[in-house]
N, CA, C, O and the ligand as a Tripos MOL2 file, in Angstrom:
@<TRIPOS>MOLECULE
protein
  253   251    64     0     0
PROTEIN
NO_CHARGES

@<TRIPOS>ATOM
      1 N          20.0480   13.4920   14.3590 N.3       1 MET1
      2 CA         19.7740   12.7720   13.1170 C.3       1 MET1
      3 C          18.2730   12.5260   12.9360 C.2       1 MET1
      4 O          17.7310   12.6060   11.8340 O.2       1 MET1
      5 N          17.6340   12.2270   14.0500 N.am      2 GLU2
      6 CA         16.1940   11.9950   13.9670 C.3       2 GLU2
      7 C          15.4560   13.2420   13.5000 C.2       2 GLU2
      8 O          14.4570   13.1730   12.7840 O.2       2 GLU2
      9 N          15.9830   14.3880   13.9350 N.am      3 LEU3
     10 CA         15.3550   15.6410   13.5500 C.3       3 LEU3
     11 C          15.4380   15.8300   12.0340 C.2       3 LEU3
     12 O          14.4750   16.2490   11.3910 O.2       3 LEU3
     13 N          16.5910   15.5170   11.4890 N.am      4 VAL4
     14 CA         16.7810   15.6630   10.0440 C.3       4 VAL4
     15 C          15.8290   14.7420    9.2890 C.2       4 VAL4
     16 O          15.2030   15.1400    8.3070 O.2       4 VAL4
     17 N          15.7340   13.5200    9.7610 N.am      5 LEU5
     18 CA         14.8470   12.5670    9.1080 C.3       5 LEU5
     19 C          13.3990   13.0590    9.1600 C.2       5 LEU5
     20 O          12.6530   12.9630    8.1860 O.2       5 LEU5
     21 N          13.0270   13.5880   10.3260 N.am      6 ALA6
     22 CA         11.6620   14.0720   10.4700 C.3       6 ALA6
     23 C          11.4130   15.2160    9.4990 C.2       6 ALA6
     24 O          10.3450   15.3150    8.8950 O.2       6 ALA6
     25 N          12.4040   16.0690    9.3600 N.am      7 TRP7
     26 CA         12.2780   17.2050    8.4490 C.3       7 TRP7
     27 C          12.0210   16.7230    7.0180 C.2       7 TRP7
     28 O          11.1310   17.2200    6.3270 O.2       7 TRP7
     29 N          12.8030   15.7700    6.6050 N.am      8 TYR8
     30 CA         12.6210   15.2510    5.2500 C.3       8 TYR8
     31 C          11.2720   14.5800    5.1080 C.2       8 TYR8
     32 O          10.6130   14.6980    4.0750 O.2       8 TYR8
     33 N          10.8670   13.8730    6.1500 N.am      9 ASP9
     34 CA          9.5930   13.1750    6.1070 C.3       9 ASP9
     35 C           8.4600   14.1680    5.8720 C.2       9 ASP9
     36 O           7.5680   13.9360    5.0560 O.2       9 ASP9
     37 N           8.5140   15.2690    6.5960 N.am     10 VAL10
     38 CA          7.4670   16.2770    6.4560 C.3      10 VAL10
     39 C           7.4880   16.8630    5.0570 C.2      10 VAL10
     40 O           6.4490   17.0280    4.4190 O.2      10 VAL10
     41 N           8.6760   17.1710    4.5980 N.am     11 ARG11
     42 CA          8.7770   17.8140    3.2790 C.3      11 ARG11
     43 C           8.3330   16.8980    2.1540 C.2      11 ARG11
     44 O           7.7580   17.3390    1.1590 O.2      11 ARG11
     45 N           8.6090   15.6250    2.3300 N.am     12 GLU12
     46 CA          8.2820   14.6900    1.2590 C.3      12 GLU12
     47 C           6.8100   14.3160    1.2430 C.2      12 GLU12
     48 O           6.2100   14.1300    0.1840 O.2      12 GLU12
     49 N           6.2410   14.2100    2.4310 N.am     13 HIS13
     50 CA          4.9220   13.5870    2.4970 C.3      13 HIS13
     51 C           3.7890   14.5350    2.8390 C.2      13 HIS13
     52 O           2.6210   14.1540    2.7720 O.2      13 HIS13
     53 N           4.1140   15.7460    3.2000 N.am     14 ARG14
     54 CA          3.0230   16.6380    3.5650 C.3      14 ARG14
     55 C           3.0060   17.8620    2.6610 C.2      14 ARG14
     56 O           4.0490   18.4500    2.3750 O.2      14 ARG14
     57 N           1.8410   18.2310    2.2270 N.am     15 PRO15
     58 CA          1.7350   19.4590    1.4360 C.3      15 PRO15
     59 C           1.8960   20.6680    2.3300 C.2      15 PRO15
     60 O           1.6110   20.6060    3.5260 O.2      15 PRO15
     61 N           2.3360   21.7310    1.7730 N.am     16 GLY16
     62 CA          2.4940   22.9430    2.5630 C.3      16 GLY16
     63 C           3.9520   23.2850    2.7300 C.2      16 GLY16
     64 O           4.8260   22.5330    2.2990 O.2      16 GLY16
     65 N           4.2150   24.3940    3.3400 N.am     17 ARG17
     66 CA          5.5750   24.8790    3.5160 C.3      17 ARG17
     67 C           5.9770   24.8250    4.9760 C.2      17 ARG17
     68 O           5.2400   25.2630    5.8600 O.2      17 ARG17
     69 N           7.1270   24.2960    5.2050 N.am     18 LEU18
     70 CA          7.6150   24.1970    6.5690 C.3      18 LEU18
     71 C           8.5690   25.3520    6.8360 C.2      18 LEU18
     72 O           9.5010   25.5930    6.0680 O.2      18 LEU18
     73 N           8.3270   26.0600    7.9300 N.am     19 ARG19
     74 CA          9.2250   27.1720    8.2600 C.3      19 ARG19
     75 C           9.2370   27.3670    9.7740 C.2      19 ARG19
     76 O           8.3230   26.9350   10.4760 O.2      19 ARG19
     77 N          10.2760   28.0170   10.2600 N.am     20 PRO20
     78 CA         10.3290   28.2700   11.7020 C.3      20 PRO20
     79 C           9.1980   29.1960   12.1240 C.2      20 PRO20
     80 O           8.7480   30.0510   11.3620 O.2      20 PRO20
     81 N           8.7590   29.0030   13.3440 N.am     21 CYS21
     82 CA          7.6980   29.8470   13.8920 C.3      21 CYS21
     83 C           8.1700   31.3060   13.9510 C.2      21 CYS21
     84 O           9.3410   31.5710   14.2240 O.2      21 CYS21
     85 N           7.2630   32.2380   13.6970 N.am     22 GLY22
     86 CA          7.6090   33.6500   13.6970 C.3      22 GLY22
     87 C           7.8990   34.2080   15.0700 C.2      22 GLY22
     88 O           8.4270   35.3140   15.1850 O.2      22 GLY22
     89 N           7.5740   33.4870   16.0920 N.am     23 ASN23
     90 CA          7.8530   33.9080   17.4680 C.3      23 ASN23
     91 C           9.3120   33.6110   17.8050 C.2      23 ASN23
     92 O           9.7400   32.4570   17.7610 O.2      23 ASN23
     93 N          10.0700   34.6470   18.1400 N.am     24 ASP24
     94 CA         11.5020   34.4770   18.3950 C.3      24 ASP24
     95 C          11.7730   33.5280   19.5560 C.2      24 ASP24
     96 O          12.8100   32.8660   19.5940 O.2      24 ASP24
     97 N          10.8620   33.4640   20.4820 N.am     25 GLU25
     98 CA         11.0790   32.6330   21.6610 C.3      25 GLU25
     99 C          10.6070   31.2020   21.4540 C.2      25 GLU25
    100 O          10.7140   30.3740   22.3580 O.2      25 GLU25
    101 N          10.1000   30.9170   20.3020 N.am     26 CYS26
    102 CA          9.5540   29.5940   20.0360 C.3      26 CYS26
    103 C          10.4690   28.8600   19.0660 C.2      26 CYS26
    104 O          10.9190   29.4290   18.0720 O.2      26 CYS26
    105 N          10.7340   27.6230   19.3560 N.am     27 ARG27
    106 CA         11.6130   26.8490   18.4830 C.3      27 ARG27
    107 C          10.8600   25.8450   17.6420 C.2      27 ARG27
    108 O          11.4630   24.9620   17.0310 O.2      27 ARG27
    109 N           9.6020   25.9660   17.6070 N.am     28 LEU28
    110 CA          8.8140   25.0290   16.8180 C.3      28 LEU28
    111 C           8.7630   25.4620   15.3660 C.2      28 LEU28
    112 O           9.0970   26.5940   15.0140 O.2      28 LEU28
    113 N           8.3390   24.5370   14.5470 N.am     29 PHE29
    114 CA          8.1420   24.8560   13.1430 C.3      29 PHE29
    115 C           6.6580   24.8250   12.8360 C.2      29 PHE29
    116 O           5.8750   24.1700   13.5230 O.2      29 PHE29
    117 N           6.2980   25.5270   11.8190 N.am     30 LEU30
    118 CA          4.8960   25.4940   11.4290 C.3      30 LEU30
    119 C           4.7790   24.9980   10.0060 C.2      30 LEU30
    120 O           5.6850   25.1510    9.1870 O.2      30 LEU30
    121 N           3.6660   24.4140    9.7470 N.am     31 LEU31
    122 CA          3.3980   23.9140    8.4100 C.3      31 LEU31
    123 C           2.3460   24.8160    7.7920 C.2      31 LEU31
    124 O           1.1810   24.7990    8.1890 O.2      31 LEU31
    125 N           2.7630   25.5870    6.8370 N.am     32 ASP32
    126 CA          1.8610   26.5610    6.2460 C.3      32 ASP32
    127 C           1.1080   25.9250    5.0910 C.2      32 ASP32
    128 O           1.6860   25.5960    4.0560 O.2      32 ASP32
    129 N          -0.1740   25.7610    5.2860 N.am     33 ARG33
    130 CA         -0.9870   25.1650    4.2300 C.3      33 ARG33
    131 C          -1.8410   26.2030    3.5270 C.2      33 ARG33
    132 O          -2.6210   25.8750    2.6320 O.2      33 ARG33
    133 N          -1.6930   27.4510    3.9320 N.am     34 SER34
    134 CA         -2.5120   28.4810    3.3170 C.3      34 SER34
    135 C          -2.0010   28.7730    1.9150 C.2      34 SER34
    136 O          -0.7970   28.7310    1.6610 O.2      34 SER34
    137 N          -2.9000   29.0610    1.0330 N.am     35 ARG35
    138 CA         -2.5020   29.3560   -0.3460 C.3      35 ARG35
    139 C          -1.7140   30.6450   -0.4220 C.2      35 ARG35
    140 O          -0.7960   30.7800   -1.2320 O.2      35 ARG35
    141 N          -2.0750   31.5870    0.4230 N.am     36 ALA36
    142 CA         -1.4190   32.8940    0.3850 C.3      36 ALA36
    143 C          -0.0340   32.8560    1.0170 C.2      36 ALA36
    144 O           0.7350   33.8130    0.9190 O.2      36 ALA36
    145 N           0.2740   31.7260    1.6710 N.am     37 ASN37
    146 CA          1.6030   31.5850    2.2860 C.3      37 ASN37
    147 C           1.8160   32.6270    3.3720 C.2      37 ASN37
    148 O           2.8730   33.2530    3.4360 O.2      37 ASN37
    149 N           0.8340   32.8120    4.2110 N.am     38 THR38
    150 CA          0.8950   33.9040    5.1810 C.3      38 THR38
    151 C           1.0360   33.4360    6.6240 C.2      38 THR38
    152 O           1.1720   34.2640    7.5240 O.2      38 THR38
    153 N           1.0060   32.1420    6.8610 N.am     39 ALA39
    154 CA          1.1070   31.6590    8.2460 C.3      39 ALA39
    155 C           2.4720   32.0090    8.7990 C.2      39 ALA39
    156 O           3.4920   31.8270    8.1350 O.2      39 ALA39
    157 N           2.4800   32.5220   10.0430 N.am     40 ARG40
    158 CA          3.7470   32.9520   10.6380 C.3      40 ARG40
    159 C           4.0160   32.3020   11.9930 C.2      40 ARG40
    160 O           5.1550   32.2820   12.4590 O.2      40 ARG40
    161 N           2.9740   31.7720   12.6210 N.am     41 ARG41
    162 CA          3.1300   31.1750   13.9480 C.3      41 ARG41
    163 C           2.7500   29.7080   13.8840 C.2      41 ARG41
    164 O           1.9020   29.2920   13.0950 O.2      41 ARG41
    165 N           3.4110   28.9300   14.7490 N.am     42 CYS42
    166 CA          3.1070   27.5080   14.7810 C.3      42 CYS42
    167 C           1.6630   27.2970   15.2050 C.2      42 CYS42
    168 O           1.0030   26.3630   14.7490 O.2      42 CYS42
    169 N           1.1820   28.1610   16.0720 N.am     43 SER43
    170 CA         -0.1960   28.0550   16.5100 C.3      43 SER43
    171 C          -0.7150   29.4020   16.9420 C.2      43 SER43
    172 O          -0.1000   30.0700   17.7730 O.2      43 SER43
    173 N          -1.8280   29.8050   16.3960 N.am     44 MET44
    174 CA         -2.4100   31.0880   16.7790 C.3      44 MET44
    175 C          -2.8850   31.0390   18.2180 C.2      44 MET44
    176 O          -2.8950   32.0610   18.9040 O.2      44 MET44
    177 N          -3.2760   29.8690   18.6790 N.am     45 LYS45
    178 CA         -3.8020   29.7390   20.0400 C.3      45 LYS45
    179 C          -2.6940   29.8950   21.0680 C.2      45 LYS45
    180 O          -2.9440   30.4100   22.1580 O.2      45 LYS45
    181 N          -1.5030   29.4740   20.7590 N.am     46 THR46
    182 CA         -0.4190   29.5520   21.7350 C.3      46 THR46
    183 C           0.4850   30.7310   21.4210 C.2      46 THR46
    184 O           0.4420   31.7400   22.1250 O.2      46 THR46
    185 N           1.2840   30.6310   20.4060 N.am     47 CYS47
    186 CA          2.2740   31.6630   20.0980 C.3      47 CYS47
    187 C           1.6280   32.9840   19.7020 C.2      47 CYS47
    188 O           2.0420   34.0370   20.1880 O.2      47 CYS47
    189 N           0.6660   32.9540   18.8690 N.am     48 GLY48
    190 CA          0.0360   34.1840   18.4130 C.3      48 GLY48
    191 C          -0.5260   34.9710   19.5690 C.2      48 GLY48
    192 O          -0.2650   36.1660   19.7000 O.2      48 GLY48
    193 N          -1.2980   34.3060   20.4090 N.am     49 ASN49
    194 CA         -1.9200   35.0000   21.5370 C.3      49 ASN49
    195 C          -0.8990   35.4120   22.5720 C.2      49 ASN49
    196 O          -1.0170   36.4830   23.1670 O.2      49 ASN49
    197 N           0.1070   34.5750   22.8000 N.am     50 ARG50
    198 CA          1.1140   34.8980   23.7970 C.3      50 ARG50
    199 C           1.8520   36.1690   23.4090 C.2      50 ARG50
    200 O           2.1170   37.0270   24.2510 O.2      50 ARG50
    201 N           2.1770   36.2800   22.1470 N.am     51 LEU51
    202 CA          2.9160   37.4350   21.6670 C.3      51 LEU51
    203 C           2.0700   38.6950   21.8090 C.2      51 LEU51
    204 O           2.5600   39.7450   22.2270 O.2      51 LEU51
    205 N           0.8260   38.5780   21.4640 N.am     52 LYS52
    206 CA         -0.0720   39.7160   21.5830 C.3      52 LYS52
    207 C          -0.1870   40.1550   23.0330 C.2      52 LYS52
    208 O          -0.1260   41.3470   23.3370 O.2      52 LYS52
    209 N          -0.3530   39.1830   23.9280 N.am     53 ALA53
    210 CA         -0.5150   39.4890   25.3520 C.3      53 ALA53
    211 C           0.7270   40.1890   25.8730 C.2      53 ALA53
    212 O           0.6210   41.1350   26.6540 O.2      53 ALA53
    213 N           1.8980   39.7400   25.4540 N.am     54 ARG54
    214 CA          3.1270   40.3390   25.9500 C.3      54 ARG54
    215 C           3.2640   41.7700   25.4650 C.2      54 ARG54
    216 O           3.6620   42.6500   26.2280 O.2      54 ARG54
    217 N           2.9420   42.0080   24.2200 N.am     55 ARG55
    218 CA          3.0260   43.3720   23.7000 C.3      55 ARG55
    219 C           2.0940   44.2880   24.4610 C.2      55 ARG55
    220 O           2.4360   45.4280   24.7740 O.2      55 ARG55
    221 N           0.9280   43.7830   24.7490 N.am     56 HIS56
    222 CA         -0.0530   44.5630   25.4840 C.3      56 HIS56
    223 C           0.5050   44.9080   26.8750 C.2      56 HIS56
    224 O           0.3830   46.0440   27.3340 O.2      56 HIS56
    225 N           1.1050   43.9360   27.5240 N.am     57 GLN57
    226 CA          1.6830   44.1570   28.8460 C.3      57 GLN57
    227 C           2.7530   45.2300   28.8190 C.2      57 GLN57
    228 O           2.7580   46.1360   29.6530 O.2      57 GLN57
    229 N           3.6560   45.1260   27.8640 N.am     58 GLU58
    230 CA          4.7470   46.0950   27.7770 C.3      58 GLU58
    231 C           4.2080   47.5090   27.5950 C.2      58 GLU58
    232 O           4.7000   48.4620   28.1990 O.2      58 GLU58
    233 N           3.2130   47.6190   26.7720 N.am     59 ARG59
    234 CA          2.6490   48.9320   26.5220 C.3      59 ARG59
    235 C           2.0100   49.4780   27.7990 C.2      59 ARG59
    236 O           2.1420   50.6610   28.1120 O.2      59 ARG59
    237 N           1.3240   48.6120   28.5250 N.am     60 ALA60
    238 CA          0.6280   49.0270   29.7310 C.3      60 ALA60
    239 C           1.6310   49.4870   30.8010 C.2      60 ALA60
    240 O           1.3710   50.4220   31.5590 O.2      60 ALA60
    241 N           2.7820   48.8030   30.8380 N.am     61 ARG61
    242 CA          3.7650   49.1090   31.8540 C.3      61 ARG61
    243 C           4.3570   50.5060   31.6440 C.2      61 ARG61
    244 O           4.6000   51.2400   32.6030 O.2      61 ARG61
    245 N           4.5820   50.8570   30.3920 N.am     62 ARG62
    246 CA          5.1680   52.1540   30.1000 C.3      62 ARG62
    247 C           4.1590   53.2800   30.3120 C.2      62 ARG62
    248 O           4.5240   54.4520   30.3990 O.2      62 ARG62
    249 N           2.8930   52.9040   30.3910 N.am     63 GLY63
    250 CA          1.8550   53.8930   30.6230 C.3      63 GLY63
    251 C           1.4800   54.5650   29.3150 C.2      63 GLY63
    252 O           0.6130   55.4390   29.2960 O.2      63 GLY63
    253 ZN          5.5290   28.9910   17.8570 Zn       64 ZN64
@<TRIPOS>BOND
     1     1     2 1
     2     2     3 1
     3     3     4 2
     4     3     5 am
     5     5     6 1
     6     6     7 1
     7     7     8 2
     8     7     9 am
     9     9    10 1
    10    10    11 1
    11    11    12 2
    12    11    13 am
    13    13    14 1
    14    14    15 1
    15    15    16 2
    16    15    17 am
    17    17    18 1
    18    18    19 1
    19    19    20 2
    20    19    21 am
    21    21    22 1
    22    22    23 1
    23    23    24 2
    24    23    25 am
    25    25    26 1
    26    26    27 1
    27    27    28 2
    28    27    29 am
    29    29    30 1
    30    30    31 1
    31    31    32 2
    32    31    33 am
    33    33    34 1
    34    34    35 1
    35    35    36 2
    36    35    37 am
    37    37    38 1
    38    38    39 1
    39    39    40 2
    40    39    41 am
    41    41    42 1
    42    42    43 1
    43    43    44 2
    44    43    45 am
    45    45    46 1
    46    46    47 1
    47    47    48 2
    48    47    49 am
    49    49    50 1
    50    50    51 1
    51    51    52 2
    52    51    53 am
    53    53    54 1
    54    54    55 1
    55    55    56 2
    56    55    57 am
    57    57    58 1
    58    58    59 1
    59    59    60 2
    60    59    61 am
    61    61    62 1
    62    62    63 1
    63    63    64 2
    64    63    65 am
    65    65    66 1
    66    66    67 1
    67    67    68 2
    68    67    69 am
    69    69    70 1
    70    70    71 1
    71    71    72 2
    72    71    73 am
    73    73    74 1
    74    74    75 1
    75    75    76 2
    76    75    77 am
    77    77    78 1
    78    78    79 1
    79    79    80 2
    80    79    81 am
    81    81    82 1
    82    82    83 1
    83    83    84 2
    84    83    85 am
    85    85    86 1
    86    86    87 1
    87    87    88 2
    88    87    89 am
    89    89    90 1
    90    90    91 1
    91    91    92 2
    92    91    93 am
    93    93    94 1
    94    94    95 1
    95    95    96 2
    96    95    97 am
    97    97    98 1
    98    98    99 1
    99    99   100 2
   100    99   101 am
   101   101   102 1
   102   102   103 1
   103   103   104 2
   104   103   105 am
   105   105   106 1
   106   106   107 1
   107   107   108 2
   108   107   109 am
   109   109   110 1
   110   110   111 1
   111   111   112 2
   112   111   113 am
   113   113   114 1
   114   114   115 1
   115   115   116 2
   116   115   117 am
   117   117   118 1
   118   118   119 1
   119   119   120 2
   120   119   121 am
   121   121   122 1
   122   122   123 1
   123   123   124 2
   124   123   125 am
   125   125   126 1
   126   126   127 1
   127   127   128 2
   128   127   129 am
   129   129   130 1
   130   130   131 1
   131   131   132 2
   132   131   133 am
   133   133   134 1
   134   134   135 1
   135   135   136 2
   136   135   137 am
   137   137   138 1
   138   138   139 1
   139   139   140 2
   140   139   141 am
   141   141   142 1
   142   142   143 1
   143   143   144 2
   144   143   145 am
   145   145   146 1
   146   146   147 1
   147   147   148 2
   148   147   149 am
   149   149   150 1
   150   150   151 1
   151   151   152 2
   152   151   153 am
   153   153   154 1
   154   154   155 1
   155   155   156 2
   156   155   157 am
   157   157   158 1
   158   158   159 1
   159   159   160 2
   160   159   161 am
   161   161   162 1
   162   162   163 1
   163   163   164 2
   164   163   165 am
   165   165   166 1
   166   166   167 1
   167   167   168 2
   168   167   169 am
   169   169   170 1
   170   170   171 1
   171   171   172 2
   172   171   173 am
   173   173   174 1
   174   174   175 1
   175   175   176 2
   176   175   177 am
   177   177   178 1
   178   178   179 1
   179   179   180 2
   180   179   181 am
   181   181   182 1
   182   182   183 1
   183   183   184 2
   184   183   185 am
   185   185   186 1
   186   186   187 1
   187   187   188 2
   188   187   189 am
   189   189   190 1
   190   190   191 1
   191   191   192 2
   192   191   193 am
   193   193   194 1
   194   194   195 1
   195   195   196 2
   196   195   197 am
   197   197   198 1
   198   198   199 1
   199   199   200 2
   200   199   201 am
   201   201   202 1
   202   202   203 1
   203   203   204 2
   204   203   205 am
   205   205   206 1
   206   206   207 1
   207   207   208 2
   208   207   209 am
   209   209   210 1
   210   210   211 1
   211   211   212 2
   212   211   213 am
   213   213   214 1
   214   214   215 1
   215   215   216 2
   216   215   217 am
   217   217   218 1
   218   218   219 1
   219   219   220 2
   220   219   221 am
   221   221   222 1
   222   222   223 1
   223   223   224 2
   224   223   225 am
   225   225   226 1
   226   226   227 1
   227   227   228 2
   228   227   229 am
   229   229   230 1
   230   230   231 1
   231   231   232 2
   232   231   233 am
   233   233   234 1
   234   234   235 1
   235   235   236 2
   236   235   237 am
   237   237   238 1
   238   238   239 1
   239   239   240 2
   240   239   241 am
   241   241   242 1
   242   242   243 1
   243   243   244 2
   244   243   245 am
   245   245   246 1
   246   246   247 1
   247   247   248 2
   248   247   249 am
   249   249   250 1
   250   250   251 1
   251   251   252 2
@<TRIPOS>SUBSTRUCTURE
     1 MET1         2 RESIDUE 1 A MET
     2 GLU2         6 RESIDUE 1 A GLU
     3 LEU3        10 RESIDUE 1 A LEU
     4 VAL4        14 RESIDUE 1 A VAL
     5 LEU5        18 RESIDUE 1 A LEU
     6 ALA6        22 RESIDUE 1 A ALA
     7 TRP7        26 RESIDUE 1 A TRP
     8 TYR8        30 RESIDUE 1 A TYR
     9 ASP9        34 RESIDUE 1 A ASP
    10 VAL10       38 RESIDUE 1 A VAL
    11 ARG11       42 RESIDUE 1 A ARG
    12 GLU12       46 RESIDUE 1 A GLU
    13 HIS13       50 RESIDUE 1 A HIS
    14 ARG14       54 RESIDUE 1 A ARG
    15 PRO15       58 RESIDUE 1 A PRO
    16 GLY16       62 RESIDUE 1 A GLY
    17 ARG17       66 RESIDUE 1 A ARG
    18 LEU18       70 RESIDUE 1 A LEU
    19 ARG19       74 RESIDUE 1 A ARG
    20 PRO20       78 RESIDUE 1 A PRO
    21 CYS21       82 RESIDUE 1 A CYS
    22 GLY22       86 RESIDUE 1 A GLY
    23 ASN23       90 RESIDUE 1 A ASN
    24 ASP24       94 RESIDUE 1 A ASP
    25 GLU25       98 RESIDUE 1 A GLU
    26 CYS26      102 RESIDUE 1 A CYS
    27 ARG27      106 RESIDUE 1 A ARG
    28 LEU28      110 RESIDUE 1 A LEU
    29 PHE29      114 RESIDUE 1 A PHE
    30 LEU30      118 RESIDUE 1 A LEU
    31 LEU31      122 RESIDUE 1 A LEU
    32 ASP32      126 RESIDUE 1 A ASP
    33 ARG33      130 RESIDUE 1 A ARG
    34 SER34      134 RESIDUE 1 A SER
    35 ARG35      138 RESIDUE 1 A ARG
    36 ALA36      142 RESIDUE 1 A ALA
    37 ASN37      146 RESIDUE 1 A ASN
    38 THR38      150 RESIDUE 1 A THR
    39 ALA39      154 RESIDUE 1 A ALA
    40 ARG40      158 RESIDUE 1 A ARG
    41 ARG41      162 RESIDUE 1 A ARG
    42 CYS42      166 RESIDUE 1 A CYS
    43 SER43      170 RESIDUE 1 A SER
    44 MET44      174 RESIDUE 1 A MET
    45 LYS45      178 RESIDUE 1 A LYS
    46 THR46      182 RESIDUE 1 A THR
    47 CYS47      186 RESIDUE 1 A CYS
    48 GLY48      190 RESIDUE 1 A GLY
    49 ASN49      194 RESIDUE 1 A ASN
    50 ARG50      198 RESIDUE 1 A ARG
    51 LEU51      202 RESIDUE 1 A LEU
    52 LYS52      206 RESIDUE 1 A LYS
    53 ALA53      210 RESIDUE 1 A ALA
    54 ARG54      214 RESIDUE 1 A ARG
    55 ARG55      218 RESIDUE 1 A ARG
    56 HIS56      222 RESIDUE 1 A HIS
    57 GLN57      226 RESIDUE 1 A GLN
    58 GLU58      230 RESIDUE 1 A GLU
    59 ARG59      234 RESIDUE 1 A ARG
    60 ALA60      238 RESIDUE 1 A ALA
    61 ARG61      242 RESIDUE 1 A ARG
    62 ARG62      246 RESIDUE 1 A ARG
    63 GLY63      250 RESIDUE 1 A GLY
    64 ZN64       253 GROUP 0 **** ****
């Protein structure tokens, strides 16, 4: 129930769009304040970089 209330609170009081993080392994939500509506990760420093690093690893492993 608290989660629902928090969701409404964000939607009512904060500008921007709330959506799930684009990282499948992440359960956080992100608040997109960009005009272009292009934000996909909750945080570029955490999820964005982690995803990039993992892709790089997979590619390296296959040679
Ligand atoms: Zn995330």
